[in-house]
N, C-alpha and C positions, 0 to 999 in steps of 0.2 A: 247375870240376870239384871234386867232393867228395873227401875223403881216405879215404873208406870204399871200399876197393879190392875187398873180397870179403865176401860173406855166405853163411852154409850151416846146413843143419840137420844134426845128427850124432847119432845114437843113442848110448847108453852102457851097453849090457850087458856087464857083465865077462867073461861066457861067450864074447864075441866074440875075446877074446885068447887066443891058443894056450897061454900059460902058465897060464892059468886053465880055459879050456873044455876042453882036451885034444882027445879025438876029437869032442866035441860042437861044438867050433869050426867043424868043417867044414860043420856044417849051416847056417852063416851065412856061407859063403864069398864070396856075392854082395855082402853087407854089407862084408865085409873088403876085397875088391878094390875096391868103391866108396870105401871111406874112403882107401885109397891114392891114387885119383884126386883125391879131396877135397883132400887135402893138396898134391898136385902143383899143383892150381888156386891154392892159397894161395901156394905158392912163386913161380908165375908171375905172380901178381897185383903181386909186389914189396912185399908187406906188411913193415912194420917193427915192428908190435905186434899181439899177439893180444888180442882181447878175448873172453872166454867166459861164457856165462850158463848158470847150472846150477839145476835145481829141488831138487837135493838138498843145497845149501849152506844155511846158516841162513836160513830164510824168516820174514819179518815181515809183519803184516797190513796196516800202515800205511805202509810205507817199503820201500825198496830198499837192502840193504847191499852194499857193496863192500869186499872184503878189504884190510885196511890193513896187513897184515904187509909189510915192506920185501923179505923173500924168502918166495916162495910155496913151500911144500913139501907133499908127500903121498906116500902109499904105498898099495899094494894089499895089504898083509899080512892085512888082514881076509878077503881072498878067497884066501888061502894061496899068494900069489905074491910072490917077492922082487923087486918092482919098485919103485923110489923115484924121485921126480921133484924137481926145484927149478927155479924160474924167478925171475928178476928181476921185481919188481912195478914197473910203471911209475907211480910215485906222482904224476907230473905230469898224466898223463892221467886217472888216477883223480879227483884233486881237480878238475880241469876238468870232468869228467862230472858230479861233484856239484854244482858251481857251476851248471851249464846246467840240471840237473835241478830245482834250487830255483828258477831262474828260471821254470820251467814249472809252479811251484807243487807239486812232487813231493818228498816227503821222501826224500832219499838221504844216506846217511852212510857213514864208514869204519868197518868192523867190526874193531877192534884186540882185542889180548888182553884188555884191561880190560872193554871192552864185552861181549866173548864170555864172559868169566867171569861177568859179571853175569846174563846170560841162560842161563848153563849149556850153551854151545855151543863149538865148535871153530873155529879159523882154518885148520886143516889142509885141503888141497884134498880135496874128496869125488870119488867115482867118477864123478859127472856131468861132472866136469873131467877126471879122469885118464884116462878110457877114450879119449875123442878125443884128448887130447894125447899118449897113446901113439904114435899114428901121426905126430905131429909129431916125437916123439923118434926114432922109427924111422926118418925121413927125414932126420935130422941137422938139423932146423930148430930152432934155439934162439933164440928171439926174446923180449923182454920181454913181460910179460902182465899184463892186468887180469881179476880174477875176480869176477863179479857174481852175486848171489844172485837167484832168480826172486823177483818181488814178488806178492803177493795183492791188488793194486790192481785198480780196474776196467780193463777191456781197453783203453779208450781212454787211459787213463793210462800203461798199460805201452807202448803205442804212442808216446805223447808222450815217455817216457823214451828209447825208441830215437832219437827226433829229437834229444835232448840229447847222446847218444853222438855222432851226425853232426856236431853243432856243435862238440863238444869236439875231435874229431878234426881239424876244419878249423881251429880255432883253435890247436891245438897243431902243426899241419902235419905230422901224422904219418899215413903210410899205415896204414890199420887194416884188419884182418880180423876180422870177426864171426862167432863160432860160437854158435848156439842149440842147447845140448845138450838132448836129451829124446827120450823114447820115445812112441810113440803108443799105441793102446789096449793094456791089460793084460788084456783079456777077450776075445781072439778065439776061444779054443777051450775045451772042457770042462775041460780040464786047466790052464787058464791060471792064473798066480799070483793073481789077484784075483776067480777064478770066470769064469763065461761070461755075456757078454750079446751078443744079436745086434746091439745097437747099435754094438758094438766094430768090427765090419767096416765097417759104414756111415759111422761117424766117420772111420776111416782112408782110405776111398775118397773121402771128401768133401775131407779136407784134402789128400790128393795132387792131386786135381783142381783145387782152388783155388789151390794154390801153382804148379802147372803153368800155370795161366792167369793167374798174377800178380794174382789177385783179392784184394787185401789187405783190402778192405772185407768181403768174403765171410768171410774169417777172423776178423775182429773180430766180426762179426755171426753166428757160427755158433750153432746151437741149443745153449744152455747145458746143457739137460737131457740131449741126446744125449752131449755131452762128459762130463758128470758119470756117465752110465750107462757110457760106454766106459771109464772108469778110466785115463785118459791122464796123462802127466806132462809133455808137451812144448809144449802149446798156448801157455802164457804165455810161455815163452822164445821161441817163433816169433814171437809179436807184438811183443816187445821188439826182436827182430832187424828185423822188417819196418819198424819205425818208423825205423831208421837208414837205409832206403832211400826214405824219404818224399820225393816230389817229383823222383824219379830214374826214368828208363827203365832197365829191367834185362833181362838175358837169364836165364831160368829154366831149369833142367834137373834132372829127376828122374833121379839116377844108380842108385838101387836102392830097392826095398821088398820086405820079407819078413817073415814072422811065424811061423817054424817052432816056436816055444816058447809060442806064445799071446800074445805081445807084438810090436806092430807097430814094426819098424825101418825108418826112412826116412832116406835120405842125398840130401840136395838141395843145389844151388849156385845162387847168384845173383850174377851179373856186372854190377855198375853200368855204365851207358853214358853217363852225365851227366845233365844235367837233361831238362826237356821235359815232365814230368808235373805236372798241378796237385796241389798238397799235399792229401793226404787228410785230414791233421789239420786244415787249416784249414776244410775242407769240413765235417767232423764238428763242429767247434767252431760254426761258423755255423748249422748245422741245429739243434745242441742248443739254442743260445740262442734261435732262433725259437720251438722248441717249449716252452721255459721261459717265455718272454714271453707266448705264446698262453695257457698254463696260467695264468699269474698274472693275466691279464686277466679270467679267469673264475673266479678262486680264491674260496673261501667266506669269510665274515667271521672263521670261527675260525682259518682257515689264514692269513689276512692277518695276524691278531694274532699268531700264533706267528712268522711270519717277521719282523714288526717287532720283536717282543721280543728275538730273537736277534741280528738285524742291528744293534739299538741297543746291546746288551749287548757284542757283539764289537767294534764300531766305536767306542763310546764309553765303554764300562765302567759302564754304569748300567742299572738295570732300570726299565722302563717301568711306568706305572700305567694298567691296562686301563679303558676307558670302558664299563663294563658296561651303561650306560643305553641304548645303541644297539640292544640286541636282548636279548629274554627269554631267547634261548639261552644267553647269558653269565651270567645271573643265578642260576641253580639251582645248588646244591652237587652235584658229581659226581666221580668218579675220571677222570682224562684221561691218555691217552698221546699224546705228540707223537713222530713219525718222520721221520727226515731221510734222503733218498737223495742220492747224487751219482753221475752217470753210471749210473744204474740199479742201483747197489749200495747197500746199507744204510750210512748214515754216522753214525747215531746214533738210540737210541730209549730214552726214560725215560718213565716214567708212574707213576700212582698208581691202586690198585685201588679204594680208597674216597677221599672228597674230604679233603684236608688243609688246604683255606682255604676262605674263605666262599662262593666261587662258581666256576663254570667259568672265567671270565675270568682270575682270578688263578691258577688252576690251569694254565691254558694258558701264562701268562707264564712262571711257575716251571719247567714241565716242558720248555718250548721251550729255555730257557736251558741247564737240566740235559743235555738230549739233545745240545746242540752242544758243550758244555764239560765234562761229568762222566760220561759213558758210559765205564766203565772199558775197554771193547774198543777205543777209538778215541782218538787225539790229539785236543785241542781244536780245533774249527773255526778256521781262519785267515781273516783279512778277504779274502784273495784267493779263498777258495772259496765266499763268499756267494752269487755270482751263478749258481753250478752247482748250488745245493741245490734239492731238490724236497720240499715238506712234505706230511704228512697228520696229521690230528688224529682221535683215536678218544674219544668220550665214551662211558664205560662205564656200563651199568646195573647195579644191584646183583646180587652173585653169589649163586647158590643151589646147594645141595648136589645131587649126582646119586649114584645108587646103582651105575651101571655104564657102560661104554663106549657101550653102546646109546642111551644119553640124551644122547650128544654128536653134534655135526655140525660137522666141521672148517671148513665155509663160513660157518655162521650163528653158531656159539658160540665164545668164547674158553674156555680151560680153566685152573684153577688146581689144583695138585697140592700136597698138605701131608702132611708126616710129622714130628711133634713140632713143633719151631720152624722147620724148613725149609719153604720154599714157592717154587714156580716157577709162572711165568704165561706163557701164549702167547696171542697175540692170534688172532682168526679170520681166515679168508680171506687167508692168506699164500702168496706165491708159492713154489712148490716144496714145499709141504706139502698133500699130497692125501688123507691118510688120518687117522683118528682116533688110530690107534697111534702114527704119526709124531708127532702133535701132543702126545700125552702123554709120549712117549719124550723130546721135546726139553725140555719143561717139566720133567721129571725130571732132566735133565742140568743145565738152569740151576740147579736148587736143590741139586745135589749128592746126589740121592736115587738110590740104586741100582736097577736094573731089576727086581729081585725083592724090594724093600722094599715093605710094605703102605703104601698112601696113601688119603687121602680126596681125593674129587674134587668140585670145583665147576665150574659153567659160568656164563657170563655173555654178554649180548649187547652190541654196541657199535653206535653211530652213526658212521660214518666220513665225515669232511669232507676234501675235496680244495681 
């Protein structure tokens, strides 16, 4: 039997609390009553420690932070409420979760005061934690806690992190209750905080139905564009929580769902009933490796060179010399971009607009290594990640100036924006970028050029190799 004894999804609107919401709190009575049942389930589970995951704690792109303060404290004074909270941090469980996450190849770390100061964030508990634990406090439940930040990792890695929590709880032999703090769509109505989108209600209905049916794969594979359009904040914490139930049979119950203020509030519980289910994590890993191997069997000469260059550099610390005589494709000078993806998400992209070496072969080697080790948005690729990487190589044709957006085509042309010494580039035909306006706006952001500053535009074509 697993030591994960309870899992649940809890919303975190401060307006839910009478001390903050006042009369408006009555509009979410169903959620309030559901949260009382939620806590009662935790009490009856016999939990000895609470693990809570919040999307409003300090969030990192490449890893998952776990609060490293010995005593976890926070208050809701920001919401004009004299409510203070203090919990003992279960440091043994915290460190075991980090250890098990690293065994999965996931970056996890203690966020102590020193690291927090370095990044300009706080270790104080945020409202994503405090609103749910208000109900624990109200019920007199005072247990040690572990406070985890939501990660911006690929969904499969977030799920794998949940399995690390499961393993840590088993190793520590601590009955553990997991809370995934998060609201659903913030765009349900015309007056919603993030504006209105019809996809908001669709997203919420989809999440509720998938959770009710215990369709964990469906949650992980949910339409990303729909989720983005919905303006949600709870999907990733839900996925992290579901990973802690991997391989377990569960009883799922939707206690309440409502959205009177244009934001979806879901309260749901999952009671583990032991083993019996095939590990979804193992299924996904096997399927992913089969796809990658199939793709590598048919990969182009240019992509094979990029992969060999990065793998050799990461594993052996040396730069290979390309055999440019094997193909005329490698012999001409040109700008080259090398892109890496892991689990469907960007893992690195570095390139040159104009050639900086004698030919495409050397350009690929240099930029593949740079994409894997020098992209400032990501940590360097680790050896254990190499088998999960998918590569593409773009060979650029010389850029040409254009006079207006009408001469651009987001699928055919990449774009370069210039203002003085600043310049930003975006490749063509990228997932999620559907308009020229989006393309130019992102290129401006990359260059630090304001939306109203005048710019010179250039376009270029690429030949993309997989």
